VEXTINU-307495 format. One record per residue: residue in three letters; y, x, z negated of N, C-alpha, C in turn. Coordinates in pm, whole numbers, plus 50000, padded with zeros to 5 digits. Atoms other than C-alpha are relative to their C-alpha. Layout:
<pts>
PT res n_north n_east  n_up ca_north ca_east ca_up c_north c_east  c_up
PT ALA       Y      X     Z        Y       X     Z       Y      X     Z
...
</pts>
This chain:
<pts>
PT res n_north n_east  n_up ca_north ca_east ca_up c_north c_east  c_up
PT UNK   50131  50033 50073    40807   32148 03119   49933  49857 50032
PT UNK   50050  50124 49973    40561   31891 03214   49962  49924 49896
PT UNK   50044  50080 50122    40471   31610 02988   49870  49920 50016
PT UNK   50158  50079 49973    40081   31529 03115   49912  50136 50055
PT UNK   50094  49934 49929    39782   31691 03234   49919  49921 50086
PT UNK   50083  50061 49899    39610   31601 03544   49881  50075 50052
PT UNK   50118  49974 49943    39259   31642 03654   49947  49920 50113
PT UNK   50067  50089 49910    39102   31530 03987   49861  50072 50026
PT UNK   50158  49948 49984    38709   31566 04024   49970  49902 50115
PT UNK   50069  50084 49914    38495   31423 04308   49868  49983 49966
PT UNK   50119  50023 50019    38172   31294 04226   49903  49964 50084
PT UNK   50081  50050 49906    37864   31243 04424   49926  49877 49953
PT UNK   50058  50132 50053    37804   30873 04283   50094  49907 50023
PT UNK   49942  50126 49968    37897   30516 04354   50144  50001 49892
PT UNK   49859  50021 50081    38259   30423 04213   49941  49897 49876
PT UNK   50035  50105 50096    38078   30150 03998   49929  50077 49900
PT UNK   50094  49911 50091    37836   30423 03827   50109  50093 49909
PT UNK   49896  49916 50043    38165   30650 03771   50065  49906 49899
PT UNK   49902  50085 50081    38362   30362 03601   49886  49973 49869
PT UNK   50054  50043 50109    38057   30270 03385   49999  50122 49884
PT UNK   49994  49897 50078    38075   30630 03238   50093  49989 49873
PT UNK   49899  50005 50095    38387   30506 03025   49978  49860 49917
PT UNK   50010  50136 50081    38260   30153 02913   49844  49990 49958
PT UNK   50150  50008 50038    37879   30209 02835   50000  50113 49894
PT UNK   49973  49889 50134    37854   30373 02481   49901  50117 50034
PT UNK   50065  49879 49968    37555   30590 02598   50045  50097 50090
PT UNK   49930  49912 49910    37719   30736 02884   50129  50085 49959
PT UNK   49874  49964 50069    38050   30782 02703   49959  50122 49903
PT UNK   50041  49910 50116    37884   30956 02398   49948  50126 50057
PT UNK   50067  49872 49914    37686   31203 02634   50111  50075 50084
PT UNK   49936  49894 49929    37956   31322 02854   50132  50045 49894
PT UNK   49889  49955 50084    38221   31330 02562   49938  50082 49922
PT UNK   50048  49914 50074    37988   31542 02375   49971  50133 50075
PT UNK   50025  49856 49922    37916   31807 02646   49878  50033 49977
PT UNK   50127  49935 50030    37635   32025 02656   49998  50082 49865
PT UNK   49980  49913 50126    37756   32228 02367   50037  49914 49867
PT UNK   49967  50088 50106    37887   31949 02142   49933  49878 49974
PT UNK   50077  50101 50033    37703   31679 01963   50087  49867 49981
PT UNK   49924  50147 50060    37840   31294 01934   49857  49947 50013
PT UNK   50127  50111 50023    37525   31108 01792   50028  49877 50027
PT UNK   49987  50163 49934    37490   30760 01951   50008  49950 49857
PT UNK   49990  50073 50114    37445   30636 01610   50143  50016 49910
PT UNK   49863  49978 50072    37795   30754 01498   50111  49934 50107
PT UNK   49923  50028 49900    37943   30611 01823   50007  49851 49998
PT UNK   49978  50158 49961    38112   30244 01855   50082  49962 50080
PT UNK   49918  50026 49890    38256   30090 02144   50004  49837 50016
PT UNK   49994  50126 49969    38407   29752 02219   50081  50011 50128
PT UNK   49950  49977 49856    38459   29792 02588   50066  49871 50079
PT UNK   49907  50124 49934    38736   29514 02658   50144  50078 49957
PT UNK   49864  49962 50016    39123   29543 02662   50031  49966 49851
PT UNK   49965  50033 50127    39238   29562 02304   49874  50073 49904
PT UNK   50116  49942 50096    38888   29697 02207   49995  50135 49940
PT UNK   50015  49869 50059    38807   29993 01983   49887  50077 50018
PT UNK   50099  49919 49999    38607   30296 02009   50019  50114 49895
PT UNK   49982  49880 50101    38523   30574 01757   49871  50098 50041
PT UNK   50140  49924 49994    38274   30866 01758   50053  50139 49917
PT UNK   50015  49905 50066    38183   31152 01553   49969  50117 50067
PT UNK   50053  49896 49939    38179   31487 01705   49995  50139 49906
PT UNK   50072  49878 50085    37977   31802 01561   50037  50118 50100
PT UNK   49987  49850 49890    38117   32142 01735   49904  50082 49922
PT UNK   50105  49892 50009    37900   32447 01754   50051  50084 49834
PT UNK   49966  49939 50106    38107   32595 01451   50002  49937 49880
PT UNK   50032  50095 50128    38018   32331 01218   50107  49902 49977
PT UNK   49913  50094 50026    38338   32153 01242   49979  49843 50040
PT UNK   50005  50164 49985    38348   31755 01234   50125  49959 50043
PT UNK   49877  50075 49951    38603   31555 01443   49986  49870 50029
PT UNK   50017  50145 49985    38639   31197 01412   50116  49952 50074
PT UNK   49906  50055 49902    38783   31028 01699   50009  49838 49988
PT UNK   49978  50132 49965    38928   30686 01760   50090  49968 50104
PT UNK   49931  50068 49904    39080   30503 02029   49987  49862 50047
PT UNK   50000  50160 49973    39120   30175 02211   50035  49990 50177
PT UNK   49974  50019 49862    39112   30045 02565   50115  49912 50010
PT UNK   49873  50044 49960    39444   29970 02706   50001  49916 50125
PT UNK   49988  50086 49858    39364   29863 03078   49845  50029 50030
PT UNK   50139  49969 49926    39025   29790 03233   49999  49916 50129
PT UNK   50004  50042 49867    39016   29726 03590   49892  50030 50069
PT UNK   50109  49948 49944    38680   29742 03708   50003  50021 50171
PT UNK   50063  49845 50022    38597   29960 03914   50101  50119 50029
PT UNK   49879  49918 49957    38934   30120 03981   50061  50073 49900
PT UNK   49914  49915 50095    39106   30221 03668   49954  49976 49840
PT UNK   50011  50020 50138    39051   30261 03289   50110  50065 49926
PT UNK   49905  49915 50082    39335   30333 03046   49951  49982 49861
PT UNK   50021  49979 50151    39256   30431 02689   50073  50087 49928
PT UNK   49941  49873 50108    39392   30618 02390   49906  50066 49918
PT UNK   50079  49949 50071    39247   30850 02175   50094  50102 49902
PT UNK   49959  49891 50104    39322   31083 01862   49886  50048 49915
PT UNK   50109  49925 50093    39104   31321 01653   50080  49993 49848
PT UNK   49956  49986 50149    39335   31254 01354   50017  49821 49975
PT UNK   49999  50143 50035    39243   30882 01276   50131  49944 49907
PT UNK   49911  50037 50086    39496   30860 01014   50140  49984 50052
PT UNK   49876  49999 49934    39768   30914 01247   50005  49883 50106
PT UNK   49979  50116 49926    39885   30597 01416   50037  50018 50151
PT UNK   49959  49966 49862    40001   30785 01734   49903  50060 50075
PT UNK   50105  49967 49926    39762   30799 02011   50053  50015 50141
PT UNK   49961  49989 49885    39804   30933 02344   49921  49947 50123
PT UNK   50081  50083 49909    39710   30734 02638   49929  50105 50136
PT UNK   50085  49916 49896    39467   30878 02909   49995  49874 50113
PT UNK   50009  50085 49892    39483   30700 03262   49893  50037 50086
PT UNK   50101  49964 49894    39155   30731 03480   50004  49898 50113
PT UNK   50021  50074 49891    39166   30619 03832   49903  50036 50100
PT UNK   50130  49973 49934    38882   30602 04045   50030  49930 50155
PT UNK   49983  50049 49885    38876   30570 04439   49880  50041 50087
PT UNK   50103  49949 49927    38591   30580 04694   50044  50102 50099
PT UNK   49981  49899 49895    38575   30887 04913   49869  50031 50073
PT UNK   50155  49957 49923    38311   30999 05159   49925  50086 49904
PT UNK   50077  49934 50095    38018   31079 04959   49997  49960 49864
PT UNK   49994  50029 50109    38126   30963 04649   50106  49931 49927
PT UNK   49894  50058 50059    38412   30883 04410   50089  50108 49953
PT UNK   49895  49918 50036    38728   31051 04354   50066  49946 49851
PT UNK   49945  50032 50118    38843   31046 03973   50135  50075 49991
PT UNK   49878  49941 50051    39200   31125 03860   50019  49967 49866
PT UNK   49996  50039 50141    39245   31155 03493   50139  50089 49979
PT UNK   49865  49963 50050    39602   31186 03353   50021  49969 49864
PT UNK   49966  50051 50130    39681   31212 02994   50128  50068 49934
PT UNK   49886  49976 50031    40024   31223 02843   50018  50120 49891
PT UNK   49985  49899 50096    40132   31541 02646   50164  50042 49975
PT UNK   49816  49977 50024    40534   31486 02546   50006  50106 49910
PT UNK   49968  49903 50078    40641   31798 02412   49900  50125 49941
PT UNK   50103  49891 50029    40327   32001 02417   50021  50123 50058
PT UNK   49952  49858 49945    40368   32395 02457   49869  50013 50103
PT UNK   50080  49949 49882    40191   32531 02784   49869  50033 49961
PT UNK   50129  49982 50063    39902   32660 02556   49912  49904 49981
PT UNK   50092  50102 50049    39803   32344 02417   49962  49910 50116
PT UNK   50032  50081 49893    39815   32164 02745   49890  50078 50084
PT UNK   50104  49934 49937    39600   32453 02897   49861  49974 49925
PT UNK   50125  50015 50091    39339   32385 02606   49930  49857 50012
PT UNK   50019  50144 49974    39357   32010 02680   49921  50004 50138
PT UNK   50039  50012 49860    39286   32078 03053   49866  50064 49993
PT UNK   50120  49935 50009    39006   32312 02978   49876  49925 49933
PT UNK   50093  50094 50065    38832   32041 02744   49972  49912 50094
PT UNK   50020  50128 49915    38870   31765 02980   49904  50071 50133
PT UNK   50058  49942 49895    38736   32012 03240   49822  50030 49953
PT UNK   50153  49997 50069    38394   32045 03020   49946  49879 50001
PT UNK   50034  50139 50023    38395   31673 02956   49952  49955 50148
PT UNK   50027  50050 49866    38388   31600 03341   49881  50092 50061
PT UNK   50139  49938 49958    38116   31889 03419   49904  49921 49923
PT UNK   50101  50058 50063    37919   31718 03153   49969  49857 50062
PT UNK   50035  50100 49909    37987   31386 03326   49907  49998 50132
PT UNK   50033  49978 49838    37897   31512 03681   49849  50010 49954
PT UNK   50108  49974 50014    37577   31644 03505   49905  49873 49985
PT UNK   50033  50095 50023    37501   31323 03380   49959  49892 50107
PT UNK   50007  50072 49877    37579   31130 03716   49879  50045 50057
PT UNK   50125  49935 49924    37318   31369 03872   49850  49968 49959
PT UNK   50130  50036 50050    37039   31280 03652   49967  49832 49988
PT UNK   50018  50183 50001    37088   30871 03681   49965  49968 50148
</pts>
């Protein structure tokens, strides 16, 4: 059993711009919302520094509302971002997400790893699918900029 989910994606955008997707509120709220989910910017807060917190209210198509919270654990412009998150704000346990960026021909390769200790395969598959949608949304945003 694995204890993490890993996604690798290459974007046709400079490394600095891809990094900004994680530390700029307007960008983060857009890709985190995806095309199908609304994360109103007025509900999004971010203090993009090590130890800084972020929060978002996510409105799902079925009417469900999720309250996300997280913090920045590492910021290494423009190579690495480590943050944690949970959609259970009252639960102090948050899972870290490590994003590594590196320049490649024609753009930037992003590797995202989230720890999933003890998660069943079905839950990891759902998480991987969700991150895939996030990265699709990020790619669409990067192409518009």
